[in-house]
C-alpha positions as CSV (number, residue, x, y, z in Angstrom):
1,M,89.8,103.7,77.6
2,S,88.2,100.4,78.7
3,D,86.7,98.0,76.2
4,K,83.3,99.1,77.3
5,Q,84.1,102.8,76.7
6,V,85.6,102.0,73.3
7,A,82.6,99.9,72.4
8,R,80.2,102.6,73.3
9,A,82.1,105.2,71.3
10,L,82.1,102.9,68.2
11,G,78.6,101.6,68.7
12,I,79.8,97.9,68.9
13,S,79.7,95.3,71.7
14,D,82.4,95.0,74.4
15,Q,83.4,91.6,73.0
16,T,83.8,93.0,69.5
17,A,86.0,95.8,70.8
18,R,88.1,93.3,72.7
19,K,88.5,91.1,69.6
20,H,89.6,94.0,67.5
21,R,92.2,95.0,70.1
22,T,93.5,91.4,70.2
23,H,93.7,91.2,66.4
24,L,95.6,94.6,66.3
25,L,98.0,93.4,69.0
26,G,98.7,90.3,66.9
27,K,99.0,92.0,63.5
28,T,101.5,94.6,64.9
29,A,103.4,92.0,67.0
30,S,102.8,94.3,70.0
31,P,103.1,92.6,73.4
32,N,100.7,95.1,75.1
33,L,98.4,98.0,74.6
34,C,101.1,100.6,75.3
35,A,103.3,99.1,72.6
36,L,100.3,99.0,70.2
37,L,99.6,102.7,70.8
38,H,103.3,103.5,70.3
39,T,103.3,101.7,67.0
40,A,100.1,103.5,66.0
41,V,101.6,106.9,66.7
42,L,104.9,106.3,64.9
43,S,103.1,104.8,61.9
44,G,100.8,107.9,61.7
45,W,97.6,105.9,62.4
46,L,96.9,107.9,65.5
47,N,97.4,111.6,66.1
48,V,98.2,112.8,69.5
49,P,98.0,116.4,70.8
50,F,101.7,116.6,71.5
51,P,104.8,116.0,69.3
52,V,106.4,112.5,69.5
53,A,110.1,112.0,68.7
54,K,110.7,109.3,66.1
55,P,113.5,106.8,66.7
56,G,116.9,108.2,65.6
57,S,115.8,111.8,65.7
58,P,117.7,114.3,67.9
């Protein structure tokens, strides 16, 4: 989703959505959005419609 789409869904401005994403990237030490989403799924912060293998699982 783009910043604009996220902002509309949350009822906030584009700039606020962008700032939240930037802060989350920093707090999780994620280099990019893909890494942030991966961290969110593994941490249980985000549910996805398919199973995700955790590191070290067969």
